[in-house]
C-alpha positions as CSV (number, residue, x, y, z in Angstrom):
1,M,2.4,8.2,-21.4
2,T,3.4,8.4,-17.9
3,R,1.8,6.1,-15.6
4,V,0.3,6.8,-12.0
5,L,1.1,4.6,-9.2
6,Y,-0.5,5.1,-5.8
7,L,2.0,3.5,-3.5
8,I,0.0,3.5,0.1
9,A,2.3,2.1,2.9
10,C,0.5,1.5,6.4
11,A,3.0,1.7,9.8
12,A,4.5,-1.7,8.9
13,G,8.2,-2.8,9.7
14,P,9.2,-2.4,5.6
15,T,7.5,1.5,5.9
16,Q,11.0,1.9,7.0
17,H,12.1,1.4,3.8
18,I,9.6,3.2,1.8
19,D,12.1,5.2,-0.5
20,D,13.8,2.2,-1.9
21,A,10.2,1.1,-2.8
22,V,9.7,4.6,-4.7
23,R,12.9,3.9,-6.0
24,Q,12.1,0.8,-7.4
25,A,8.8,1.8,-8.7
26,R,10.3,4.8,-10.2
27,A,12.7,2.4,-12.0
28,A,10.0,0.3,-13.4
29,G,8.5,3.4,-14.7
30,W,6.0,4.9,-12.6
31,D,5.4,8.4,-11.7
32,T,4.8,7.5,-8.0
33,C,2.5,8.9,-5.9
34,L,3.1,8.1,-1.4
35,V,0.2,7.9,0.2
36,L,0.9,6.7,3.9
37,T,-1.6,5.7,7.5
38,P,-1.4,8.6,10.1
39,S,0.7,6.2,12.0
40,A,3.3,5.4,8.5
41,A,3.6,9.4,8.2
42,R,4.6,9.6,12.2
43,W,7.4,7.1,11.3
44,W,9.0,9.8,8.4
45,E,7.4,13.6,10.1
46,A,11.1,14.9,10.2
47,R,12.1,13.3,6.8
48,L,8.6,13.6,4.4
49,G,10.4,16.1,2.8
50,E,13.1,13.8,1.5
51,L,9.9,11.7,0.3
52,E,8.4,14.5,-1.6
53,M,11.5,15.4,-3.6
54,L,11.9,11.8,-4.2
55,T,8.5,11.3,-5.7
56,G,7.5,15.0,-7.2
57,H,5.0,14.8,-5.0
58,P,3.3,15.7,-2.2
59,V,3.1,12.6,0.6
60,R,-0.5,12.2,1.5
61,W,-1.5,10.9,4.4
62,Q,-5.2,13.3,5.2
63,Y,-8.2,13.4,3.5
64,K,-8.6,17.0,1.6
65,L,-10.9,19.6,2.9
66,P,-14.2,20.1,0.5
67,G,-13.3,22.7,-2.1
68,Q,-9.3,21.9,-2.2
69,Q,-7.9,20.4,-5.2
70,D,-6.5,17.2,-5.9
71,A,-3.2,17.0,-5.1
72,L,-2.1,13.9,-6.7
73,P,-2.9,12.7,-10.8
74,P,-5.1,10.3,-10.6
75,A,-3.9,6.8,-10.1
76,D,-3.5,3.9,-12.9
77,A,-2.9,1.4,-10.4
78,M,-2.4,1.1,-6.5
79,L,0.1,-1.0,-4.3
80,I,-1.0,-0.6,-1.0
81,A,2.4,-2.1,0.8
82,P,3.1,-2.9,3.3
83,L,-0.3,-4.1,4.3
84,S,-0.7,-4.0,7.9
85,C,-3.0,-6.8,9.4
86,T,-4.9,-3.4,11.0
87,S,-5.5,-1.9,7.6
88,L,-6.5,-5.5,6.0
89,N,-9.4,-6.1,8.5
90,K,-10.3,-2.2,8.3
91,W,-10.7,-2.4,4.6
92,G,-11.9,-6.2,5.0
93,A,-14.7,-4.8,6.8
94,G,-15.4,-1.9,4.7
95,I,-14.2,0.7,6.6
96,A,-12.2,4.1,5.6
97,D,-10.7,5.8,8.5
98,T,-8.1,7.1,6.8
99,L,-7.0,8.5,2.8
100,A,-5.2,4.8,2.5
101,L,-8.0,3.1,3.1
102,G,-10.3,5.1,1.3
103,L,-8.2,5.4,-1.7
104,V,-8.5,1.5,-2.0
105,S,-11.7,0.8,-0.8
106,E,-13.1,2.9,-3.4
107,G,-10.5,2.6,-6.3
108,V,-11.1,-0.9,-6.8
109,H,-15.1,-0.2,-7.3
110,L,-13.7,2.2,-9.7
111,G,-11.9,-0.2,-12.1
112,V,-8.5,1.0,-10.9
113,P,-6.2,-2.0,-10.7
114,I,-4.9,-2.7,-7.1
115,A,-2.6,-5.0,-5.7
116,A,-1.3,-5.9,-1.7
117,M,1.2,-7.1,0.1
118,P,0.7,-7.7,3.7
119,Y,2.9,-7.9,6.0
120,F,2.5,-9.1,9.7
121,N,3.5,-11.8,12.4
122,Q,2.0,-14.6,12.5
123,A,0.2,-14.3,16.1
124,Q,-1.4,-11.5,14.3
125,G,-1.9,-13.5,10.7
126,A,-3.8,-15.9,13.0
127,Q,-6.6,-14.1,13.6
128,P,-10.1,-15.4,12.2
129,A,-10.6,-12.1,11.0
130,V,-7.9,-12.1,8.7
131,P,-8.6,-15.0,6.2
132,R,-12.1,-13.5,5.8
133,S,-10.6,-10.3,5.1
134,L,-8.3,-11.7,2.1
135,A,-11.1,-13.4,0.8
136,V,-13.4,-9.9,0.4
137,L,-10.4,-8.3,-0.8
138,R,-9.9,-11.3,-3.4
139,E,-13.7,-11.1,-3.8
140,Q,-13.7,-7.2,-5.3
141,G,-10.7,-7.9,-7.3
142,V,-8.1,-7.1,-5.5
143,H,-4.9,-9.0,-6.5
144,V,-3.6,-10.1,-2.4
145,L,0.1,-11.4,-2.7
146,D,0.7,-13.4,0.6
147,G,1.3,-17.1,1.1
148,P,4.2,-18.2,-0.9
149,A,3.8,-15.4,-4.2
150,G,4.1,-12.9,-1.8
151,Y,4.7,-12.1,1.3
152,E,4.1,-15.3,4.1
153,P,3.6,-13.8,7.6
154,H,7.2,-14.4,10.3
155,P,7.1,-15.3,13.7
156,P,6.5,-12.7,16.5
157,K,9.6,-10.2,16.7
158,R,11.9,-11.7,14.3
159,G,10.4,-9.9,11.0
160,N,12.8,-8.8,9.0
161,P,11.5,-5.5,6.9
162,S,14.5,-4.5,5.1
163,S,13.8,-7.3,3.2
164,F,10.7,-7.4,2.3
165,P,10.2,-7.8,-1.2
166,W,9.5,-4.7,-2.9
167,S,10.5,-5.7,-6.7
168,R,7.7,-9.5,-6.1
169,A,5.0,-6.5,-5.5
170,L,5.8,-4.4,-8.3
171,A,6.2,-7.1,-10.8
172,A,2.3,-8.5,-9.9
173,L,1.7,-4.8,-10.3
174,E,2.0,-4.9,-13.6
175,A,0.6,-8.0,-14.6
176,V,-2.5,-6.5,-12.5
177,N,-2.1,-3.5,-14.2
178,A,-2.0,-5.6,-17.9
179,R,-5.2,-6.8,-17.5
């Protein structure tokens, strides 16, 4: 049986390497569907066709119109990584103004296993909304990978997007999905 993963990426540095994450997810046996925030889609705009060839699915970043068929198969699990500080706080506040946030906001309450790995700097992480948002997501059953077990915020202007621990996120997703 094929397992369907929605890999959801926000406009954060590691999204430049989302193709690496797709390859790793596929190697782990996931039929991987890619969903981007609108800002992240702009980063890949010239190469969206490349991502569609890699996944075998349309890359989504907008809500579909009423009456349109779903372009993607139903998700067995969702991984939102990298999760930007902005998207984290919007999600924690219940704001689903993008397809990416709408899918995870609804999915967690439909019983879809969801893991999230943030990527932002220490100055962004110092915002008082961040710990509140993390707590709200955990209360809802989202497996948040932050701190030593996931990703720890980096000093401003010192992030290393190419070393984002995709394998750690995918391994955690396996554990969440097994529950």
